[in-house]
N, C-alpha and C positions, 0 to 999 in steps of 0.2 A: 755310416756312410750311405747316403741316400742318392739314388739315381734320379735323373730328370727323365720324364717320359714324354715323347713327342709322337705325333701321328702323321702319316703321309697324307697328301691331298686326296689320293684315291680312296684311302680308308675313311677320311672325313666325309667324303661324298656318300659313301655307302652307309656310314653311321647315321647320317641325317635322314636316311630312308627307313631306318629301323624303328620298330615299335618302342615306346618309352621304357618298358621293363628291360629290354635288351641294352638300351643305352645306359641304364643304371648299372647293369651287370658289367658293362665294359668299363665304367668308371671304377668299380670295385677292382677289376682286373688291373687297371692302371696303378691303383694304390698299392696292390700287392707286388707289382713288378718294380715299383719304386724301392721297396725294401729288399726284395730278393728276386732279381731278374733271371737267376739261374735255375728256376724251378721248371722251366719248360724243357722239352726234349730237344737235344742238339740235332741239327740237320746238316750233314756234310762238314760244316765248320762249327767250332765251339761257339762262335759269336752269332750264328744264325740259329734261331730256335723257333719251336712251335709249341703253343700252349692250347690245350683243349679248353673250349669256352662254350659250354652247352653243346648244341649240335654242330658247332663250328670249330675251326682251328684258326688261331691267330698266329701270324708269322711276324717275327721281330728280330731286330739286330741289337746286339749289346756292344757298345763301344766303351771299353773299360777305361782307357786313358782319359776320356772326356766325361765319364759317368753318365752316359746317355743310353736310354732304351728307346729304340725307334720302331714303332709299330708300323709295319709295311702294308699288310693286307690280311683279309680273312676269307675263308672259304668253307664249304661243307665238305664232307668226306669224298663226295663224288668228284669235286674239282681239285682236290688236294694236290695230286701230283702235277697237274697242269700249272697251278699257281707256284708251287715250289720250283719247277723247272724255269718258269719265267723269272723268278727272283734270282736263281742261280746264274742264269744267262746274263743278267745285267748287274750282278752283285758289285763288281768293281766300280762301275759308274755310280751306283747308289751310295756306296761307302764314301766315295770322294765328294759327292754332292752334300752329304750329311756333314762331313767334316768341314767343308767350306762354309756351310750355312750356320753351323752351331759352334764354331771355334771361339 
């Protein structure tokens, strides 16, 4: 049972500014999340997770009933709590948009 991995527009824009070796590492991360999305650390909710990715943390949602992993954002350790708070604040809207878009 393999999950589909999608990225947010915000994350896509940030990824385009990364150096090539980090882009390649992100592709590896996506492949590993397709097979086992539950490897990351749960944040407040079991379906919101954080995965260490070099000097960064990647934040993602797991939607079990649709077999989707949605990569939301990444940050360094310094910005970690700010990004998590922003995601938690808008989590219901994010979930409903994802479910509408990928049903």
